[in-house]
N, C-alpha and C positions, 0 to 999 in steps of 0.2 A: 487534418491534423494534425494542431501545434502548440504550445506552452500557451495558454487563456491571461497570466499576469506574471511580473514581477519580472529579475532583469532578464530575462530570456525572452518575454513578452510576439512574441509575433511568429516566434521560431516554427516554420515547419516538420513537421516530426513525421518520418516515416512508419508501417504497418506492418507489420513482422506478416512477410509471402507465405498465401495461402489460406486454410479455414479453421484452421488448428484456436487461434489467437481472435479475440473477438474487443478492437479495439471501443476503449470509455470515449464517448465523443465529447467535443468540446465543452456543449451544453453543460452534461452531464458532468464536468470535470470540476466547470466552474462555481457551481452549484454544489458539492462536494467540500471544495475546500473555505465555499464560502458557509457553511456549514460548522465546520471546526478550526478555523484561523480569522479571518483570508490569508493571515502571513502571520511567518515565523521567527523566534532571534530567537535564532542557534538553533542542535540539535538534532537528536540521530533519526532518520526516518529508516524503516525494513519495509522492504516490499518482495514481499515471497512469494506471486504468481507476478511477474514482472512484466511480459509483455513486449513489450515495447520499449518500458520503461516509465510511459507519457506519467503514470503518476507517482515518481516519483522525482521523478525529471522537472513536472508540476512545484514538488515539495522543494526542493533545491533549489529554484526561480523562488521563489515566496519568505525567503528565509531559512529551511535548514541548515543547519553544515556541513553534514556526509549522510550518502544512502546507504545502507548494502544491500541490496538487489538478485534477487536469484528465479529461474526458469529452470526448467528442465528442457528445454525444447532450444536445441541450437542455432538456427534459427533466430530466434525469440533473443538469446543471448547477441547472434552478429546488428542484433536491428537498436538492442540498447545501444552495446557497445560506437555505433557509428551513432546513434541519436545522444550521447551522451556527447560527443563531438564532438555533433551539430551547433551543438550548444555551450562549449567551451568548458563541459564539465564533470571528463570523464576523473582529472584530478580527487573530487569529491564524493566518489563513489568506488563501490568494492561489485565485483558481477560476477556470480558467481552461476557453475549450470547443477543443478541436483533438485530433487524433489524437495517442497515445501519439510519435510518430516525427519529427514536426516535434514536439511538445511537448518535445522530449530535443532538439532541437536546437537551441535554442527555450536553455535550463535549461545548455545548452554555453558557448552566447553570453554567456552572465550570468557565468560561472564558478560555480555553486554547487557544493556538497558537500553532503552528506546523510548525516546516523547511521539514516534507516532510509528504504528507498526498496518499496514496498507495491507487488506487482503481482498483479494480480486481473483479468487480460482476459474476454473471454466463448470459453468455454472449448471453441468450434467454431473461434478467431483466435489461437490462439496463434502469437506473434512469443515468447516468452520468452528463449529461447537469442539472438536477435540482440539485443535491449535493455540483457541481462547485456552483452555481449559490448562493447558498445557505451559500459553503465556501468563495463565496466571499462577499459578504449582512454581514454575521455579523465576518468578519477579524479571518476564523481561522486559515491563514496562514502566518506565515512570511516575512515581503517583500523580502527576497530572498528568498524565500521557492521555492520549488517543488511540486508539484502534477505530480506523474505518473500513467500513465490509460493503462492498458490491457482490452483491451477488441478483439473481433470479425474483422475481414479483411473487411467484407460488410458494419461493423456503420460506417459510415460518420459522425466526429467528426465537430465540425467547427476550424474556425482558431482561435475567440475570442469568451472564455465563461465571461460577466462584466468583469471586468480591470485585465481578465487574458488572454493569449497570448501562440496557442500552438507555441515552439521552437523545436520542432522535435514531427516525427512521420516514424517511424519505419515498415517493415511487414516481419514477420517471418511464414513463413507457413499460416493454419490461425490465430495466433496468430497478432495482434495491438499493440504497443503500442505512446502513445501521450504520449506529456512530456506536461507540463503546467505553466507559471510561470505571476510573476503580472510582467503589459505594467510600463515601467519604467518612472517617472515621471508622471505620474494622480496620485499614494495620497501621 
């Protein structure tokens, strides 16, 4: 696993020890960022199922200014911090050990808004739709922001979730990628 592009291109990233996380392959990561970017002119990214931190590190490498990275597993938190240090991006990220729903409640209290939200939950425990409904209700995504979702290919996500519309859906082997944006003119 490595950083695919940007200022940290080519740096190796550690995977989380054990089988509780499923790292996104470099090929899928590159395809995902080609769909939504591939580069950014600043902004803040929220990664609610951080795993190794690879997706949010890729976003930082490609131009995002700041990342909030959340995972509930201590092994993942240690791996994320190690990977941020390897990429010299520790000062650009806040890393929290928490479950996604509690983390979102804390973010709502901070009145934060994001330009990119990454959801890559464990395939067996999908909570994508309810999280996106909360992002909509609490206006956690900026007007021109993007929600990037990685999911199992057998997960059927709706075309519309609240004020969000799926603008892209791709499949890469067992991995599905869906991209959501705010419906223009609605808000």
